[in-house]
C-alpha distance (Angstrom), angle and dihedral (degrees) to the residues before:
residue distance angle dihedral
M1 . . .
I2 3.80 . .
A3 3.80 117.6 .
W4 3.80 119.2 -99.7
W5 3.78 91.6 -119.7
H6 3.81 89.6 56.3
A7 3.80 88.9 58.0
V8 3.82 93.0 46.6
F9 3.79 91.7 46.7
L10 3.80 91.9 50.5
G11 3.81 88.7 46.2
V12 3.80 90.8 55.7
V13 3.81 90.0 47.4
Q14 3.81 89.9 49.6
G15 3.80 92.3 48.8
L16 3.79 92.5 49.7
T17 3.79 96.3 44.5
E18 3.81 105.8 33.1
F19 3.80 94.6 78.1
L20 3.78 101.6 23.7
P21 3.84 108.8 82.0
I22 3.81 94.4 -110.5
S23 3.85 101.0 95.6
S24 3.79 118.9 -101.4
S25 3.81 92.7 -154.9
G26 3.80 91.2 52.0
H27 3.80 92.5 50.9
L28 3.80 91.7 46.7
V29 3.81 90.1 54.1
L30 3.80 92.0 50.1
F31 3.82 94.8 45.8
Q32 3.80 92.1 45.1
Q33 3.79 87.5 55.7
L34 3.81 92.2 47.8
L35 3.82 91.0 48.8
G36 3.78 91.4 51.3
L37 3.81 96.3 -110.9
R38 3.79 94.9 141.9
E39 3.80 93.7 173.5
P40 3.81 105.9 53.7
E41 3.81 114.0 -136.2
V42 3.80 106.4 -125.3
L43 3.82 92.1 -170.7
L44 3.81 92.0 54.7
D45 3.79 90.5 46.7
V46 3.80 92.6 53.1
S47 3.82 92.4 43.1
L48 3.78 89.4 56.3
H49 3.79 87.7 52.3
G50 3.80 86.5 53.8
G51 3.79 89.2 59.0
T52 3.78 92.1 52.7
L53 3.81 89.3 45.4
L54 3.80 87.8 62.3
A55 3.81 88.8 52.6
I56 3.82 90.1 54.1
V57 3.81 91.1 50.6
I58 3.81 91.4 51.5
V59 3.81 96.3 46.0
F60 3.80 95.0 44.4
R61 3.79 97.2 34.3
K62 3.82 91.1 124.3
D63 3.81 92.7 57.8
I64 3.79 91.7 44.5
R65 3.80 91.6 48.4
E66 3.80 90.5 50.7
V67 3.79 92.1 50.3
L68 3.80 92.4 49.2
G69 3.80 90.3 45.5
A70 3.80 90.7 51.2
A71 3.80 90.1 51.8
G72 3.80 90.5 54.6
W73 3.80 90.9 45.7
I74 3.80 90.9 53.2
C75 3.80 93.1 48.1
R76 3.79 92.1 50.6
G77 3.79 93.3 44.3
V78 3.79 95.7 47.3
S79 3.79 94.3 45.3
G80 3.80 90.0 48.6
G81 3.79 92.9 46.5
C82 3.79 92.3 -129.4
L83 3.80 99.9 109.2
K84 3.79 124.6 87.2
W85 3.81 124.7 -148.9
S86 3.83 90.5 -121.4
E87 3.80 89.4 58.4
I88 3.79 91.7 51.1
I89 3.80 98.8 50.9
T90 3.82 94.1 45.3
A91 3.82 95.9 53.1
P92 3.86 107.3 107.7
A93 3.81 94.2 -142.3
V94 3.80 91.5 50.0
R95 3.79 91.3 48.6
M96 3.80 89.8 49.3
A97 3.80 91.3 52.7
A98 3.81 91.5 46.7
L99 3.82 91.8 51.5
V100 3.80 90.9 51.1
A101 3.81 90.4 49.4
V102 3.82 92.1 49.5
G103 3.80 93.1 46.1
T104 3.78 90.9 51.3
V105 3.82 92.1 61.4
P106 3.85 99.2 72.5
T107 3.80 90.3 39.6
G108 3.80 90.5 54.7
I109 3.80 93.0 46.4
V110 3.80 93.2 51.5
G111 3.80 92.1 43.6
L112 3.80 95.6 50.4
A113 3.81 94.7 41.1
F114 3.79 98.4 47.5
R115 3.82 104.7 20.5
S116 3.83 97.2 109.8
K117 3.79 94.3 45.4
L118 3.79 94.6 45.1
E119 3.82 93.3 47.9
S120 3.82 88.3 63.6
M121 3.81 87.7 64.3
F122 3.80 89.5 66.5
G123 3.79 87.9 82.8
D124 3.82 94.9 49.9
P125 3.83 112.7 85.8
F126 3.81 91.4 175.7
T127 3.81 90.7 63.2
V128 3.80 89.0 47.1
G129 3.80 90.7 55.3
L130 3.79 91.7 51.1
M131 3.80 92.9 47.6
L132 3.81 91.8 48.6
I133 3.80 89.3 57.5
I134 3.81 88.7 51.8
T135 3.81 90.5 48.3
G136 3.80 90.4 51.6
S137 3.79 90.0 52.1
I138 3.82 92.7 50.0
V139 3.80 92.0 49.1
G140 3.80 93.2 42.6
V141 3.80 93.8 55.8
T142 3.82 89.6 63.4
L143 3.82 86.1 75.6
F144 3.80 86.9 78.5
S145 3.81 96.2 46.4
K146 3.77 119.7 105.0
Q147 3.79 122.7 -131.4
G148 3.80 108.1 -82.6
A149 3.78 123.6 -134.3
R150 3.80 102.7 -158.5
G151 3.78 117.8 107.7
V152 3.78 131.0 -179.6
E153 3.80 92.6 -67.3
K154 3.82 92.5 58.8
T155 3.79 98.7 39.0
T156 3.80 109.8 111.4
V157 3.79 136.0 -149.6
L158 3.82 89.6 -107.3
D159 3.81 89.4 54.5
A160 3.80 90.3 52.4
L161 3.81 92.2 48.2
A162 3.82 92.0 49.9
I163 3.81 93.1 49.8
G164 3.80 90.9 44.2
L165 3.81 89.9 53.5
A166 3.81 89.8 50.0
Q167 3.80 88.7 52.6
G168 3.79 90.3 50.3
M169 3.81 91.4 54.5
A170 3.81 88.9 53.4
I171 3.81 88.2 74.1
I172 3.80 83.6 87.5
P173 3.83 106.6 92.2
G174 3.78 109.5 -113.8
I175 3.81 94.5 33.1
S176 3.80 106.0 103.0
R177 3.79 113.6 -131.6
S178 3.80 93.4 -153.5
G179 3.79 91.2 41.4
A180 3.81 93.8 52.6
T181 3.82 97.1 42.2
I182 3.80 99.3 41.3
A183 3.80 92.4 44.3
T184 3.82 89.9 50.3
G185 3.80 90.1 50.9
V186 3.80 91.4 49.6
F187 3.83 91.5 48.2
L188 3.82 89.0 51.7
G189 3.81 91.0 56.3
M190 3.79 99.7 -105.3
E191 3.79 120.6 152.4
R192 3.79 108.4 -93.1
E193 3.78 95.2 -123.4
W194 3.80 92.2 47.4
A195 3.82 91.5 46.6
G196 3.80 88.6 56.0
R197 3.81 94.6 45.3
Y198 3.79 93.0 47.2
S199 3.80 91.6 47.9
F200 3.78 93.2 55.9
L201 3.81 95.6 39.8
L202 3.80 87.2 52.4
S203 3.79 90.1 52.6
I204 3.82 92.9 61.8
P205 3.85 98.4 76.6
S206 3.81 89.6 38.4
I207 3.81 93.3 55.7
L208 3.80 92.0 42.7
G209 3.80 89.9 51.9
A210 3.80 91.7 50.3
L211 3.80 90.5 49.2
I212 3.81 92.2 52.0
L213 3.81 94.1 46.4
S214 3.79 92.2 47.7
L215 3.81 94.5 48.2
A216 3.80 91.6 46.0
S217 3.80 92.1 53.5
R218 3.81 96.6 38.6
G219 3.77 114.2 141.1
E220 3.78 132.7 175.7
G221 3.78 111.1 -46.5
D222 3.78 139.6 164.9
V223 3.80 99.0 -120.5
G224 3.80 115.5 105.5
V225 3.79 128.7 -148.5
A226 3.81 92.3 -107.3
Q227 3.79 92.1 53.4
L228 3.80 91.2 48.5
A229 3.82 91.6 49.7
L230 3.82 94.3 48.2
G231 3.78 93.2 46.1
T232 3.79 92.8 47.4
A233 3.82 92.6 49.1
A234 3.80 91.9 49.6
A235 3.80 91.2 48.8
G236 3.80 92.2 49.9
I237 3.81 97.1 49.0
V238 3.79 96.5 43.5
G239 3.81 90.5 40.5
Y240 3.79 92.2 56.2
V241 3.80 91.4 55.6
S242 3.80 95.0 45.0
L243 3.82 91.9 47.9
K244 3.80 92.2 53.9
V245 3.80 90.5 48.6
L246 3.80 93.2 48.2
M247 3.80 94.3 50.9
R248 3.81 89.3 55.1
L249 3.81 91.0 51.0
I250 3.81 91.8 48.5
V251 3.80 92.1 53.3
K252 3.81 90.3 48.7
G253 3.82 90.8 52.0
R254 3.80 94.6 -115.9
F255 3.79 97.7 121.8
Y256 3.82 90.3 116.8
S257 3.82 92.0 63.8
F258 3.82 91.2 87.7
A259 3.80 93.5 62.4
P260 3.85 97.6 87.6
Y261 3.81 91.0 52.2
C262 3.82 91.7 52.9
W263 3.79 91.2 48.6
V264 3.81 93.6 49.6
V265 3.81 95.3 47.2
G266 3.80 91.2 43.7
I267 3.80 93.1 51.6
L268 3.82 91.9 46.6
A269 3.82 90.3 51.0
L270 3.81 91.3 50.7
W271 3.78 91.0 47.9
K272 3.81 93.8 49.7
Y273 3.79 99.2 42.3
I274 3.82 102.2 32.2
């Protein structure tokens, strides 16, 4: 049974790193190694993601409420026969929901096809170090990207598929999900604020899917309910703060500022575990 403070500590790490483009999964692998947890607890890892999922729901509650409201509006309009297809596809909230649904497809394909193989990497800190260097490079290149002008109304299906694929690749520990998806959005010419919002809205079905798969395949472990609850709470609270901070940095065009940190941690991990 892991100690309660281990769970809280990992929850704080998760909350700080889940949204910042420095890879929460990569940091969890490294800290689990440092704490002597040689067999990473997948259930604890996913539970911590559940805490940060709650933070996403709170921060983007307006967008989520609009999407749910649009769904009800469509159902009422279609059943009443008073809603035209042109009205449906031009509604911003509907388009937002459709883009999230489309972006989830490549993420789901990558996750289901490579989940077992990629989970084995969670015990390999050397791979994490290498992937963190790659993440730093992806984030750093955004320094040279101009401010995009495309919002939700001009984001295409191909954009959503590209960002969804980037999110799928972030299953590899050390590749930052937010780093890969937001950078892809910026490279595609999306508005910075919208790129950030879309990235985190897209993460909701991905995290939910991971939670379901993990709970369905749960075996005997040495993480108690109390440890899971404490870790999840810590991840949620710290995650809320870090998400608010990151969104401000994205809007200001300072997303690239996390690149040096990723490079330093990645190099140190390679040096220690080579």
